[in-house]
TIVEX-752799 format. One record per atom (N, C-alpha, C): z, x, y. Coordinates in pm, whole numbers, plus 50000, padded with zeros to 5 digits. Atoms other than C-alpha are relative to their C-alpha. Layout:
BEGIN
ZXY
...
//
This chain:
BEGIN
500145003249907
499955003249992
499955004150144
499964992949888
499735029750236
498624999050060
501234998949912
496585023550323
499704986950100
500235008349880
497244993750558
500005005250150
499974994949844
496375000850931
501134998450025
498795002249942
499504992551049
501015010549960
499364990850041
501075017550806
499265010550011
500304986549951
498625045950885
500254996050156
499384997849885
499545038951246
501015005550027
498864999350029
502685039951197
500715020049936
499914986950040
502755074550986
499205009650093
500624987249927
500215091151222
500905004950112
498554996249863
503105084351496
500985006549962
498594991150047
505815103651281
500784986150001
498955014050009
507685063251273
499724996049900
500305011050092
508525042551030
500124986350056
500215015449973
507975006551030
501434997550067
498345006749985
510774988951221
500604991049908
498875009750130
513234972551006
500304985350036
499745016349996
513984934550962
500784997750110
499615003249897
516684937251192
499585000550146
500564997349867
514804951951513
499654987449978
500775014249973
512614923751427
500614990450082
499295015549986
515104896651449
500515003250135
498964996949843
517254912951762
498554998350103
500875006549941
513744911951912
499374986450061
500445011750034
512454881451817
501144987150092
499225007949931
515874865551995
500175005350108
500254997149846
515564883852295
499094993650067
501195002849946
512154871552320
500424984050046
499505015249994
513774835152270
500704996750137
499195000949919
516564841752507
499385001250164
500874997349871
514144853452811
499044988649981
500765010249999
511984823552752
500964991450054
498855012349968
515014800752752
500335001450120
500214995449850
515944815953072
499204994550067
501065001549942
513024813453213
499484983850060
500195020450028
512704773453125
501054993350104
498495003449930
516274770053270
499615003250167
499404996649843
515724789453594
498834984650056
500945008849997
512264766653650
500904983950031
499555014149978
514364733753643
501124999950115
499664998449881
516174745653944
499584995450103
501435007449816
513284736954210
500164983149944
499585017849984
514114699654221
498534990049972
501935003150042
509864698054264
499954999949917
500235000350134
509674707553950
500184993449905
499285009950089
511874690053774
499204985450036
500275014149999
510254658553932
498874998849958
501425006350038
507084666653847
500005000649856
499904996850183
507664675153463
500554985049972
499225012549998
509784635353461
498614994050043
500975006849974
506694624553629
498504999449883
500864992550104
504204641953384
500724992549825
499555002750139
506534626053065
499694988850023
500195009649999
506514594853229
498684990749979
501204996350044
502764592253229
499474998349870
500674999450103
502464593952893
500714988449932
499195014250089
504364562052802
499034989050077
//
């Protein structure tokens, strides 16, 4: 299995593949950043009203 492109890239860099724990931490960090951005967008009252109107228009 060492002929996969991703494996060759990490071998060429002299680095091992990221562990599952590192991927999990990176995924959680990305999720937290996205949620923080969504919650921050609701601090703008015009944004909240616009989203509410768009949701209401679906019905």
